[in-house]
N, C-alpha and C positions, 0 to 999 in steps of 0.2 A: 294415411289413416292415423288419427291421433291415438296416443296411448289409451285414453279413456274409451275410444271407440273400439280399440282392439280388445280391451277387457270386456266390454259389453257383448261384442260378437263372440268372443271366446266362451262367455257364460251361456249364450244361446246354443252354441255348438255342443258344449259339454252336456247341458241338460237335455238337449234334443237327442243326442246319441245315447245317453243313459236311458232315456224313455223309449228307445227303440224306434225313433222317428228318423227317416231318411230326409236330410235337408238338401234339396236341390239348389236352392238359391236363398240367400239371406238378404232381405230388404229392410232397411231401417223404417220402422212403422211411422215415425214422425220426426220432423226436424226441431219442432218446438211445441210446447203445450201452452196455450193461452185460452182465456175465456172467450167464447164466441161473441162476436159483435152483436149477434141476434140469436139468443138461445132458442127462441121459438122456431126459427128457421132450421136450426140444427135438429131439433126434436122432430119436426115435420119430415125432414129428409131421412132421419134414422128410421122412422116408421114406414116411410115409403120405399126406402132402398135396401134396408137390411135383410128383409126376407129373400130378395134376389141374391144378395151376397152370400147368405147361408146356402142357398141352392147351388150356386156356382162353386162354392168351396166344399160342397157335400158334407156340411156340418149340420147335425140335426137341430141344434138350438143354441141360443146365446141369450144373455141378459146384460143390460147396460144400466149404469148409474152415472149421472152427471152431478157433481158438486159445484154449486154456484153460490158465490158469496158465503162460503163456509157451511152451506147446508146441502144435503142430498135433495136436489130439486126435481129430478127426473129419475125414475126407476121403472124399467119396463123389460118384459121378457118377450122372446121371439122363438117360434118353432116349438118342438116337442121333445120331451125326455120321458122315457119309459111309457110311451103311448099317451102321455098327458100334456096338455098345453103348459109351456113354461111361463111362470109369473115371477114377481119380485121375490117370492119366498122359496122358489125351487132351489134344491141343494146341488152344488157343484164342488168338485175338488178344485183346489187353486194352486197345487204344486208348491213352488218355492215362495209364493207369497206367504206361506206358512212361516217362513223365516222372519219376515217383517213383523208379523203379529207376535211371534214368540220373542223376538228381540225387544218389542215394546214391553212385554210382561217381565222379561229378565232385567231390563234396565230399570223399570219401575221398582222391582223388588230388590235388586242387588246393585243399585246405582252407585253405592259407596264402596263396592267391592270389585269394580270392573278391572282394576289393574292388580288384583291379588292373584297369585298363582293358584290354580284350581286342583291340581292333580292330587294333593294330599287330602282333599276333602271327598274324593270319589269313593263310593261304596260298591263293592262287587265287581270291579274292573280296574285293571292297572294298565297304563300305556305300555305297549311292548318296548323293550329296551333298544337302545341304539339310535334314538332320535337325537338330532344335533343340539337341541336346547329345550328340554322338557320344562325347565323352571320358568321359561318365558311364556308358557301357555296360560293365558288369562282370558276372562270373559270378553274383554274388549277385542283381543286378537281373534278369539273364536267367532265372535259375531261379525267381524269384518273380514274374515277369510285370510288373516295374516298370521296365523299360528303355525303354519307349515304342515298342516294336517292333510292327509290324502282322502280318498273316497269322495269323488265329486258329487255323486247323487245316488238315488235309490230307484230300483224298479218296482218295489212293492211286491206283495205276495197275495195269492188267492186264498191263502189260509188266514185265519184270524191273526192279527198282528201279535208278534212275540214281545219280549221285554226290551228295554233300552240296552241292558247288558248283553243280551243275545245278539242284538244288532252290532254292537261294538266288537264283539268276538267273532263276527262273521257268520252267525247262525241264522240270520234272517234273510239270506239271499244276497248279501253284499260282502265285499271283502272285509277282513278285519281292519279296524282303524289304527293308524299309526302316524307318528310324526316323521315325515319323509324329507323335509327340507328345512332350512333355517327360517325362523320367524321374520316378520316385518316385510314380507313380500306377498302381494296378493296372489292367492291360489284358491279358486272357488272350491269349497269343501262342505258338502252336506255332513261329512263325518265330523267336522268341527262343531256343527250344531248339535250333533248327537252327544258329543262330549258335554257341551253346555247343558243339554237336557239332563244328563246324568248328574251333573253338578247340582242343578236346581232340585232334583229329586232327592239327592243325598243330603242336602242341607235342610230341606223343608220336611222330608219324610213323606211327601205326597207326590203323586204322578204329575208330570208337567201339565197335562190338560187341566188339572184342578187349579194350578197356579195361574195359567193363562185365563181361565174363566174368571177367577177372582180379580185379577189385575187389569184385564182388558175387556173381555167379552161382556161380562155383567155390567161394568161401569158404562160402557158405550151402548148398552142395549142391544148387543149382538146376540139375540136370543135364538137365532136359527143356525148357530155355529157351534162346531165341536169337532172331535177327532175320531170317534168310532163311526161317524157318518151314518148313524142309524137312530132309531127312536130312543134307544137307551141313553143317548147323549143329547140329542137335539129334540127338545120338548115340543110337542104339538105337531110333529110330522111323522105320521104312521109309515111303516116300512112299505106298505103297498102303494101308497100315494107318492112316496119319495124313495124310489129304489136305491139301495145302497150301491156305491161304486164297486167294481169288480176287484180292484186291487187295494189292499190295506197296507198301512205303514206303521211299523213300530217307531219309526223316526218322526214323531209328532212335530218337533220343532223344525225339521228340514223340509217335510213334504206332506204332513198328515192332515192339514186342516181341510174341513168341508164347511162351506158357508153359502149363504145366499147373496145375490147382488145387492139386496137391500142392506144387509149387514156390512158388506164390503164397502158400500157407499158411506156408511157411518164411519167405518175405519178410515177411509180416504179423507173425509172431512176432518177427522182428528189429526191425521198425519200432516195435513196442510195448515194446522192451527198453530197457535203460539204456546201450546202446552209445553212445559220445559222438557218433558221426555220426548215429545215429537221433534222438537228443535234439536235435541241431542242426537237422535237417530239420524237426522239429516246432515250432520256435520261430517265432512270427509275424515277418514282415519289415515294416519301415516302409513305409507307403504302401498296405498292403492292409487297413487297418482290422482287423487281427488275424485275417483270414480265409485267409491263405495263408502258408506257410513256404517252404522250398526243395523244390519238387516235391510239396508236401503241402497239401491243402485242410484247413482247420481250422474246426471248429464247436464251439469250446470245448476246454478241456484234456483232456476225456474222450471226444472223438470226432474223430479225424483220419484222413485217408486220401486216396483219389482215386477219381473216376469215370472209366470208360474206354468210349469209343464209337468203333468203326470200323464201316464198312458191313457189316452182317451179324453184328455182335458187340456185346455190351453186358456190361460187367464193373463190379464194385464192390469196393473194398478199404476196410475200416474197422477201426480199432483203438482200444481204450481203454487207454492205457498204465498208468494207475493200477491197473487190474485185471488187467493182462497178458492182456487178452482181445482177440480179433479175429475178423473174419468176412471171408472172400473168396468171391465168387460170380462165376463166369464163365458166359456163355450164348452160343449161336450164333444169335441172332435179334435183329432190330431192336426187338422188343417185350420185350426182356429186362428192362427196368425193372420190369415188372409181376412178373416172377419174383423179382427181387432184393427188391422190396417184400414179397412173400410170405415170403421167407426171413427178413428182418429182423423182420417181424411175429411170426412163430413164435418167434424168439429172444427178443423182448421180452416175450412172454406166458408164457414157460416158466420 
């Protein structure tokens, strides 16, 4: 098994265990990502076969977006959520895909500060003493999981989300965040993203969701995306029609994003584009053996994206920049990996 594959499998294990999911078997969901020779055949198969895949996996619903030639060309919902049919605007949690969206906002806003130490700019929290190299903690290392920070992920809470500082202190159901090993070696860390979140909030004086909205969501037309996952953030979606997820996350950058597959398809199209920030996210960072960029998992130049797991949700974002092709799948079940694998198999065979 290659170093890159070890990193990817480790990421799945860590996130799945954090989410309380028992992993009986890990199956790579695709060997490559390429545009279907006949997209119409892929779409017909998805609509014919995906309801059965949902039933077999005991997942209530999924939604799929295909980006073809740089545009979200197919967006469709399957099954039900909250007793209502799922469509392209239904809201799902997307777990660690939050990291990719947050990284896009942070790089766009602080692209000239990626290699500047961050600790002296943080307000309300200080890194616990004893870390091997606190001065090496930069945004680039935080966003690439190479800052030596612990706390791999977050379970969320049934109470309203607390503050970023409370999370870092360990008051939001997770362990306190610290630097537990030397930087410049990949170690998956949601805690690192929470430090990056506090940095952004300390420098701008605004909550991270506001920064992400201004830098990414609004410019891309992702109008059904937000962090409180309810009508107070996501305009046009009343709470009764779009029930809010059970678990909330103070850790917006690491795990808190709620979005529709229509919006995620827009983001996938951007991630596959030649936008300088998208290109920067897709570049491997030193210490990851080529397997991680800035908020982006890398499996070669033609397959980049991210996996997303929260309790009760499973999502996958993948793009092939050279073909301007992408796939986004969101599901509302812990066994959503099986549904994602079905989608990617259909795409690969079409």
